[in-house]
C-alpha positions in Angstrom: -2.9 -4.0 -3.7 -2.5 -4.3 -7.6 -1.7 -1.0 -9.5 -4.9 0.5 -10.9 -3.4 3.2 -12.9 -0.4 5.5 -13.2 -0.7 9.2 -12.5 1.6 12.2 -12.8 1.0 15.0 -10.3 2.5 18.5 -11.1 2.2 21.2 -8.5 4.6 23.6 -6.9 2.8 23.4 -3.5 4.9 20.8 -1.8 2.3 19.8 0.9 -0.4 19.2 -1.7 1.9 17.3 -4.0 3.2 14.9 -1.3 -0.2 14.4 0.5 -2.1 13.7 -2.8 0.6 11.5 -4.1 0.5 9.4 -0.8 -3.3 9.2 -0.7 -3.6 8.1 -4.3 -0.7 5.6 -3.7 -2.7 4.0 -0.9 -5.6 3.5 -3.3 -3.4 1.5 -5.6 -2.2 4.2 -8.0 1.5 4.6 -9.0 2.2 8.3 -8.7 5.1 10.4 -9.8 5.3 13.9 -8.4 6.9 17.0 -10.0 7.0 20.7 -9.0 6.6 22.4 -12.3 5.5 22.1 -16.0 9.1 21.6 -17.3 9.6 18.5 -15.1 6.2 17.3 -16.0 6.9 17.4 -19.8 10.1 15.6 -19.2 8.3 12.8 -17.3 5.5 12.6 -19.9 8.1 12.0 -22.6 9.8 9.4 -20.6 6.9 7.3 -19.3 3.3 6.4 -20.0 0.7 7.7 -17.7 -3.0 7.3 -17.5 -3.7 10.8 -16.0 -2.2 14.1 -15.3 -3.2 16.2 -12.2 -1.8 19.6 -12.7 -1.9 22.9 -10.8 -2.9 26.0 -12.9 -0.5 28.6 -11.3 2.7 26.4 -11.0 5.8 27.6 -12.9 5.8 27.0 -16.6 2.0 26.9 -16.8 0.8 30.5 -16.5 -1.6 30.2 -19.4 -2.2 26.4 -19.3 0.6 25.8 -21.9 1.3 22.4 -20.4 -2.4 21.3 -20.9 -2.5 22.9 -24.4 0.5 20.8 -25.5 -0.7 17.6 -23.7 -2.3 16.1 -26.8 1.1 16.4 -28.7 3.1 15.1 -25.8 0.8 12.2 -24.6 -2.1 11.8 -27.1 -5.4 10.8 -25.6 -4.3 11.3 -22.0 -6.8 13.3 -19.8 -6.0 16.0 -17.2 -7.5 17.1 -13.9 -6.8 20.8 -13.2 -6.5 21.9 -9.5 -6.2 25.5 -8.3 -6.4 27.7 -5.2 -7.2 30.7 -7.4 -10.2 29.7 -9.6 -11.2 32.2 -12.3 -13.7 32.4 -15.1 -11.0 32.7 -17.7 -9.2 29.4 -16.6 -12.5 27.6 -16.3 -13.4 28.6 -19.9 -10.0 27.6 -21.2 -10.3 24.2 -19.6 -13.5 23.5 -21.6 -11.5 23.5 -24.9 -8.7 21.3 -23.5 -8.4 17.6 -22.5 -9.6 18.4 -19.0 -12.0 16.1 -17.3 -12.3 18.0 -14.0 -11.6 21.5 -12.5 -11.2 21.2 -8.8 -10.7 24.1 -6.3 -8.4 23.7 -3.4 -8.8 22.7 -0.6 -9.8 19.6 -2.6 -12.2 16.9 -1.3 -10.1 13.8 -1.7 -13.2 11.5 -2.3 -14.2 13.8 -5.2 -10.6 13.7 -6.6 -10.5 10.0 -6.3 -13.8 9.5 -8.2 -12.6 11.8 -10.9 -9.2 10.1 -11.1 -10.9 6.7 -11.4 -13.1 7.7 -14.3 -10.3 9.5 -16.0 -7.9 6.6 -15.8 -10.5 4.2 -17.3 -11.2 6.7 -20.1 -7.3 6.9 -20.8 -7.0 3.1 -20.9 -10.0 2.8 -23.2 -8.4 5.3 -25.5 -5.3 3.3 -25.7 -7.3 0.1 -26.2 -9.0 1.7 -29.3 -5.6 3.0 -30.6 -4.1 -0.5 -30.2 -7.1 -2.2 -31.9 -6.8 0.2 -34.7 -3.1 -0.5 -35.2 -3.8 -4.3 -35.1 -6.5 -4.0 -37.7 -4.2 -1.9 -39.9 -1.5 -4.6 -39.8 -4.1 -7.3 -40.4 -5.6 -5.3 -43.4 -2.1 -4.9 -44.9 -1.6 -8.6 -44.6 -5.0 -9.4 -46.3 -4.1 -7.0 -49.0 -0.8 -8.8 -49.7 -2.8 -12.1 -49.6 -5.3 -10.8 -52.1 -2.4 -9.9 -54.5 -0.8 -13.4 -54.1 -4.1 -15.0 -54.9 -4.0 -13.2 -58.3 -0.5 -14.8 -59.0 -0.8 -18.2 -60.8 2.5 -19.5 -59.3 1.2 -22.2 -56.9 4.4 -22.4 -55.0 4.5 -18.8 -54.3 0.9 -18.9 -53.3 1.4 -21.7 -50.7 4.4 -20.0 -49.1 2.7 -16.6 -48.9 -0.5 -18.0 -47.4 1.4 -19.8 -44.7 3.3 -16.7 -43.8 0.2 -14.7 -43.8 -1.5 -17.1 -41.5 1.5 -17.3 -39.1 2.0 -13.5 -38.8 -1.7 -12.4 -38.9 -3.5 -14.7 -36.5 -1.7 -13.2 -33.5 -3.0 -9.8 -34.6 -6.5 -11.2 -35.1 -6.6 -12.7 -31.7 -5.3 -9.5 -30.1 -7.7 -7.3 -32.0 -10.7 -9.4 -30.8 -9.3 -9.3 -27.2 -9.1 -5.5 -27.4 -12.6 -5.2 -28.9 -14.0 -7.3 -26.1 -12.4 -5.1 -23.5 -13.8 -1.9 -25.2 -17.3 -3.5 -25.4 -17.2 -4.6 -21.7 -16.0 -1.1 -20.7 -18.7 0.6 -22.7 -21.5 -1.4 -20.8 -19.9 -1.0 -17.4 -22.1 0.7 -14.9 -19.1 2.4 -13.3 -18.6 4.7 -16.2 -20.6 7.8 -16.1 -19.3 9.5 -19.3 -21.3 9.0 -22.4 -19.9 6.3 -24.6 -19.7 8.5 -27.7 -17.5 11.1 -25.9 -15.5 8.4 -24.0 -14.5 6.5 -27.1 -14.1 9.3 -29.6 -16.8 8.1 -32.1 -14.9 8.8 -35.3 -12.2 6.4 -34.3 -14.7 3.7 -33.4 -16.5 4.2 -36.7 -13.1 3.9 -38.5 -12.5 0.6 -36.8 -15.9 -0.7 -37.8 -15.2 0.4 -41.4 -11.8 -1.5 -41.4 -13.5 -4.6 -40.2 -16.2 -4.4 -43.0 -13.4 -3.9 -45.6 -11.5 -7.0 -44.1 -14.8 -9.1 -44.4 -15.1 -8.1 -48.0 -11.5 -9.3 -48.8 -12.2 -12.6 -47.0 -15.4 -12.9 -49.1 -13.5 -12.3 -52.3 -10.9 -14.9 -51.6 -13.0 -17.7 -50.0 -13.3 -19.6 -53.4 -9.6 -19.2 -54.3 -8.3 -20.3 -50.9 -10.4 -23.0 -49.0 -9.9 -22.5 -45.3 -12.3 -23.5 -42.6 -10.4 -21.1 -40.2 -10.8 -18.1 -42.4 -14.4 -19.0 -43.1 -15.1 -19.0 -39.4 -13.2 -15.9 -38.9 -15.2 -14.1 -41.6 -18.5 -15.1 -39.9 -17.3 -13.9 -36.6 -16.3 -10.5 -38.0 -19.6 -10.2 -39.8 -21.4 -10.9 -36.5 -19.1 -8.4 -34.7 -20.0 -5.6 -37.2 -23.7 -6.5 -37.0 -23.8 -6.2 -33.2 -21.8 -3.0 -33.2 -24.3 -1.4 -35.6 -27.2 -2.6 -33.4 -25.7 -1.0 -30.4 
C-alpha cells in the first residue's frame, strides 16, 4: 500500500502509542511514535510530517506548550489532541490553536482515521499553497529582471538575459501551474468537509492571485519589446487562470 501521509504520535501511554501507530500504519500512514513533548519537538525539527497526534497530559505538555509552539516548529501542520482527562479549559485552549480535532480516550479508531485523513489533506494543501507562492515569487523576480533588461539598449546583453530568463523560469512556471491545479482539484474534492476558505487560508490564496495579476501586467508591458509566442500564450493562460479564480 502506498504511503498516504506521515504522522507523528506523541503519548506517554505506551499501549495507546503502539496500537494507534500500528493501526494507522495498516491504513498506509508512515508513523513515528514518541513518549513525550521533548522527543516530539526533536522529531518535528528533523523530519517533515503531515499531522501531529498528541496527548494533552504527557510530560512536557502540561499547558499545551507543544501545540502552542507548533506553528513555529512546523508551520501549517495541524494537530489532533487526545486525552483521557477532558476538561473545559483544555477544550477552550484547543480552539485557539492549530487543532483540528479533540478526541477523548478510549478513542474510536474509525473517527480518528477520518479526522487524520482530513487533517493530512489539509496539511498537504497548505504546503502546496506555500510551494506555489515560492515558485511565483521566483518567477516574479525573474520577470522584474527581464523588465529591467528590456530598458537596456544593448542588444547583446538583452538576448543573453532573455535566454537565461527563459531557461531558468519556465521550470518554475510549469511547477506553479501544476501546484495550482492540485490546489484547485483538492478544493473541489467531495472528500473534503472543511470550508475551502478555512482550509486554504484565504489571505495566502489572495496573495497568490495578486502575484499572478502582477506577472500578467509585466508580460503585457513587455510584449511589444520582446516578440515571443510562448510568452504570449503564457500571458493568456495566466489571465484565464485569474479570471476563473475570481469566478469561483
